[in-house]
C-alpha positions in Angstrom: -56.6 75.4 99.0 -53.9 77.4 97.3 -53.3 76.5 93.7 -49.7 75.6 94.4 -50.7 73.3 97.2 -53.3 71.6 95.0 -50.7 71.1 92.3 -48.3 69.6 94.8 -50.9 67.1 96.0 -51.8 66.2 92.4 -48.1 65.7 91.6 -47.6 63.5 94.7 -50.6 61.4 93.7 -49.7 60.8 90.1 -46.0 60.7 90.7 -46.3 57.7 92.7 -45.3 56.9 89.1 -41.8 55.8 89.6 -42.5 55.2 93.4 -43.4 52.3 95.6 -47.2 52.8 95.5 -47.2 51.6 91.9 -46.6 48.1 93.1 -49.8 45.9 92.9 -51.4 44.4 95.9 -51.8 40.6 96.4 -55.3 41.2 97.8 -54.2 41.1 101.4 -52.9 44.6 101.7 -49.2 43.6 101.0 -47.2 44.1 97.9 -47.4 41.4 95.3 -44.4 39.1 95.0 -41.6 40.6 93.0 -38.6 39.1 91.2 -36.5 39.8 88.2 -34.8 37.6 85.6 -31.9 38.4 83.3 -32.9 39.5 79.7 -32.3 36.9 77.0 -29.4 37.6 74.6 -30.1 38.9 71.1 -31.6 36.4 68.7 -30.0 35.8 65.3 -30.4 38.8 63.1 -31.3 41.0 66.1 -29.3 43.5 68.1 -29.8 45.0 71.6 -29.3 48.6 72.8 -29.6 49.7 76.5 -30.4 53.2 77.6 -31.1 54.8 81.0 -32.9 58.1 81.1 -34.7 58.2 84.4 -38.1 56.6 85.0 -38.3 53.7 82.6 -42.0 54.2 82.0 -41.2 57.4 80.1 -38.6 55.7 78.0 -40.5 52.8 76.5 -42.9 54.7 74.1 -40.4 56.6 72.0 -38.4 53.5 71.2 -41.4 51.2 70.7 -42.7 53.7 68.1 -39.4 53.5 66.1 -39.5 51.5 63.0 -37.2 48.4 63.2 -37.7 48.0 66.9 -39.3 44.7 67.9 -39.4 45.0 71.7 -38.7 47.4 74.5 -38.3 46.1 78.1 -38.1 48.1 81.3 -35.6 46.9 83.8 -32.6 47.5 86.0 -28.8 47.5 85.1 -25.5 49.0 86.3 -25.6 47.4 89.8 -24.2 44.4 91.6 -27.2 42.9 93.4 -28.6 39.8 91.5 -32.3 39.6 90.8 -33.0 43.1 92.2 -36.6 44.0 92.9 -38.3 47.3 92.2 -38.3 48.2 95.8 -34.6 47.4 96.3 -33.6 49.4 93.3 -35.9 52.3 94.4 -34.1 52.5 97.7 -30.9 53.4 95.9 -28.9 50.6 97.7 -28.2 48.2 94.8 -26.3 50.4 92.4 -28.8 49.8 89.6 -30.5 52.4 87.5 -33.8 52.1 85.7 -33.3 51.5 82.0 -34.8 50.1 78.9 -33.5 47.3 76.7 -34.3 47.8 73.0 -34.4 44.8 70.6 -34.1 45.9 67.0 -33.3 44.8 63.5 -30.0 46.5 62.5 -31.1 46.2 58.8 -34.0 48.5 59.5 -32.7 50.9 62.1 -29.1 51.7 63.1 -27.6 52.0 66.5 -26.7 55.6 65.7 -30.4 56.4 65.0 -31.4 54.9 68.4 -28.8 56.9 70.2 -30.0 60.1 68.5 -33.5 59.2 69.6 -32.3 58.7 73.1 -31.1 62.3 73.4 -34.6 63.4 72.6 -36.2 61.5 75.5 -34.3 62.9 78.5 -32.2 65.7 80.0 -28.5 64.8 79.1 -27.2 67.6 81.4 -28.5 66.1 84.7 -26.4 63.3 86.2 -28.3 63.2 89.5 -31.5 61.7 88.2 -34.1 62.9 85.7 -36.7 65.5 86.3 -38.8 64.7 89.5 -36.9 61.4 90.0 -33.7 61.9 91.9 -31.0 59.6 93.0 -28.5 57.1 91.4 -31.4 54.7 90.6 -32.5 57.3 88.0 -29.1 58.3 86.7 -28.8 58.5 82.9 -26.3 56.4 81.0 -25.8 54.6 77.7 -24.7 51.0 78.2 -22.7 49.5 75.3 -21.7 46.0 74.5 -19.1 46.5 71.7 -16.3 48.9 70.8 -18.4 49.9 67.8 -21.3 50.9 70.0 -19.0 52.8 72.3 -17.5 54.8 69.4 -20.9 55.6 68.0 -22.3 56.7 71.4 -19.3 58.8 72.2 -19.3 60.4 68.7 -23.1 61.2 69.0 -22.5 62.7 72.4 -19.8 64.9 71.0 -22.1 66.0 68.2 -24.8 66.9 70.6 -22.4 68.9 72.7 -21.2 70.8 69.6 -24.8 71.8 68.8 -25.0 73.9 71.9 -28.6 73.1 72.3 -28.3 72.9 76.0 -26.9 75.6 78.4 -25.1 73.0 80.6 -22.5 70.4 79.6 -23.6 66.9 78.4 -22.9 64.6 81.3 -24.3 61.2 80.2 -21.6 58.5 80.6 -21.1 55.7 78.2 -20.6 52.5 80.3 -19.9 48.9 79.6 -23.2 46.9 79.6 -23.7 44.3 82.3 -26.7 42.1 83.1 -30.0 43.7 82.3 -32.7 42.5 84.8 -36.2 42.7 83.4 -38.5 44.6 85.7 -41.7 43.1 87.1 -44.6 42.7 84.7 -46.6 45.6 86.1 -44.0 48.0 84.8 -44.0 46.8 81.3 -45.9 49.1 78.8 -47.0 51.2 81.8 -47.7 54.2 79.4 -50.3 52.0 77.7 -51.8 50.2 80.7 -52.0 53.4 82.9 -52.3 56.0 80.2 -53.9 58.8 82.4 -51.5 58.4 85.3 -48.6 58.2 82.8 -49.6 61.3 80.9 -50.2 63.4 84.1 -46.9 62.2 85.6 -45.0 63.0 82.4 -46.4 66.5 82.4 -46.1 67.3 86.1 -42.6 65.8 86.4 -41.3 68.5 84.0 -40.2 66.0 81.3 -42.8 67.0 78.7 -42.2 70.7 79.0 -38.4 70.4 79.0 -38.4 68.2 75.9 -40.9 70.3 74.1 -38.9 73.4 74.8 -35.6 71.9 73.7 -36.7 69.9 70.6 -40.1 71.5 69.7 -41.9 68.2 70.4 -42.1 65.6 73.2 -41.6 62.3 71.5 -42.9 60.5 74.5 -46.4 62.0 74.5 -49.2 59.8 73.3 
C-alpha cells in the first residue's frame, strides 16, 4: 500500500472524530438516544464566554487549562432548530456551529485573556470550517452577550490583524449570542476520554501543525 493511501485510511479512521461514527451504540447496532438541553445561565460571580473554532473536541482542553476557568462545555449554537442533536448539526441543516461555552471567574481571568487564548486554538482566516472539518457546522465565530464583550472581541481581532501573523485576512465574525445547546455526554471531555483518537485526529487534521507553525506551540496538545 502506498504511504499516502495508508495515511488517508488512518486519517479517515481517526477523523471519525467530529463525524457520525463517534456516536455510541445502544447495544443493538443503532445510535444511542441523543438530545440536548440549553446551558444554564451564569451563576452569581461567574461569567460565560462562547467560542466556535471548528471541532469542539479540540477547543475544550486549552480553556480548561486556563486559570480561573471552572467549566468548559461542548455544544451547538448559532442556529434555529431547538434541541439539535449531533447528527442534525453534523448534516449542516440546522444553522448551528460546534462551539464551547466557558464558565469563568472574572476576578481571576478576564474576557480579553480568553479571547486572546481563542486565537491560539484555531485558524482565524478560514470561514468555511476548520482544518479537516468543512461546512457551516464548523464555522468559527465569537458569540457575545454584552456590548462590552463585543468591543473587547472586535478590538482583539483588530490587534491580531495588525500583527500580520497570518498571510490572509482575519475573517472570524463577532455575533450576538443565542441559546447554547449542550452537546451529548459522549462529546464532553473527549480529549480526555479518547486521548489516543483525539491526539491522532488533532495531528492528522492539520490543526496541530498549523498552530505550532504560527505560534510556536500547540496549546491543545496534551
